[in-house]
Residue, then its C-alpha position, 0 to 999 in steps of 0.5 A: m463539730a457536730t454533737a449527738e444532739s444535732a446529728e441526724v437520727l438513724i432509725t432501725l425498724g423491727v417488725d413483728t408480722h401477722q395476718d391483719q396487723h403488723v407491730a413495729v418498734a423503732l430504735d435510734q442508732f444508740g439502741r434507744r426505743l422511740g416508739v411502737l406502732m400497730f398498722p394494717t397489712t395494707p398499702a395504706g398501712h405501709g404508708q402509715l408506717e413510713t410516715w410515722v418513722r420519718g417523724f423520728g428521723s431517717l430510716r436506715q434498715v428494717g428487720m422483720e420475720g416472715t418476709s416470704s409469708l405474712g411479711a411478703g407484702l410489707a417487704r416488697w413495699l419497703r424495697s420498692h420505696g428504697h429501704s433495706v430489709l433484712e430477714v430475722s430469725r425467731p428468738d431462741r427459747q432462752t431469750r423468749r424465757r427471759a424477755g417474754k413474749s409479746d408483739p412489741v417484744d418480738a418486733e424490738a428483738a428483730a430491730r436489735a438483731v439488725q443492729a447487732g449484726t446477727a440478721l444478715g439474710s436478705p429476703k427473696s424479692g418475689d417480683g419475677r418469674v420465680e414467684m410465678i413459678r412458686a404460685l403455679r406449683v402451689a396450685r399443681r401440688s394441691a391438684v396432684k394431692a386431690r387426684t391421688q385422693a380421687a384415685n384411692q376413693l375410686h379403688a375403695l369403691v371397687v372393693t366394696a361394690p356389688d359383686e356384679l359391678r366389682s367383677t367387671v372393674r377390679r382388674l383395671g388400672i387407674a387409667a382404664l378404670v377412669a376411662t371405663v367408669s366415666q362412660w357409664r350412664p347411671g341415671t339421674c336418680p339412682d335407687t339401688p345400691l348398685a346404681t348408686t355405686r355406679f353414680a358415685m364412681k362416675s362422679i369421682a372418675l370425672r373428677y379425676k379426669q378434670l384434675s388431670a386436665e388441670i395438672l397438664t395445663l399447669d405443667l405446660q405453664l411451668d415448662r414455659l416459665v422454667t425454660e425462660a427463667a433458668p435455661s442454664l439450669l435446665a442444661l445440667k445433666g438430669v435436671g428437669t422442670e420439677i427439679a429446676a423449679s424446686l431449686l429456683i424457688a429456694a434461691g428466689d428471684n434474686p439469687e445474688r442475695l446469697r453470699g456464695e455457693a456455701a450459703f446456697a448449700h446451707l440454704c438447701g441443707v446439704a452443707p455438713i455442720p461442724a460438731s467438734s468438741g475437745r478431742t472429737n473433730r467431726h461434722r454432722l448431718n444438716r437437717g435444716g434448710n429448704r427441704e424441697a430443694n434438698c429432695a431435688l438434690y437427692l433425686l439428682a444425685i440418685n439419678r446420676m449414680a444410675w446412669e452418668v459415667r462420671t458419677r459412677e466412677y466417683v461412687a466407685r472411688r469413694t466406695a473403695a475408700g470405705k465410704t458408705k452409700t449414704e455418705i456418698i450421696r451426701c457428698l454428691k449432693r454437696h458437689i451438685a449444689r456447687e454446680v447448681y449455684r453456678a448455673l443460677q448466677d445466669v438466671p435473667s432478672m424479670p421483675i413483674p410490672a407494678t399494677n394498681v389494684a383498686 
């Protein structure tokens, strides 16, 4: 019979992620701390981590915070080398007050959360079409924000422009204003307030047009990727590219990581939270979860309430039962989340081919 000393040492690794260097703490299967390592956030550093862990025993599982942000690269590298990675929540305030705050302390807390079974979340794989969609949406969001800023600046210049200029463009909408101003020829060296204002307005109008063309290009790519990634999701009533993209990003490239439709509802913040105590039996609004996915489900519910017969009949029944409009929308979001989850199960998997970067 094998003794504890002769048995294989099973390592649980906890990682506290940062921009330039991660901190790892290794625990054995009995919870004993074996060592601490600080390593760079590069493929070479990831290899250094694996070599270090092998010096203690066999790596069983890894717990880490920020698998979708600072730890995304390490999480992908570990999974590609066959290691199990779990998403760990940040320690609560009571634990931080008692144990203090440092990188090794946070890394050890992550490892102990894995061993205790409180860390059950599988991170997003980030290796398929959904990750591509997420990257494009980041670019599109910033372009839309910049275009809105340009439109506001253009209108502000119209308000303060000299009278002879303001009278010609003050009634124009943004599309007509941009089209008109972009055709002006203020010269290359304006020397009066009127000429300088025309010069500045043309500069902003050309920027607006350039951003509009950029957004259109991004929209075409997003339409293509979303159609390829989730045709069954787009087939749902009221679901377009924008809503589908938000829901896909919330689920990730590996929606099978979600334990069920209830887990997806919690992820989107549409599952009511029990708030019962004593003789009080009630639920409260879930203010957590992915807020973009929550917003997408809200818009879908509002749109269906306006034109879908089945939804309007449901609203009429619930209204007759004494429910308010807000309560009905919350119920609809929960029902729609169930429908979306079933559609997400049909999302085809397409990992991004690995590339070697010099």
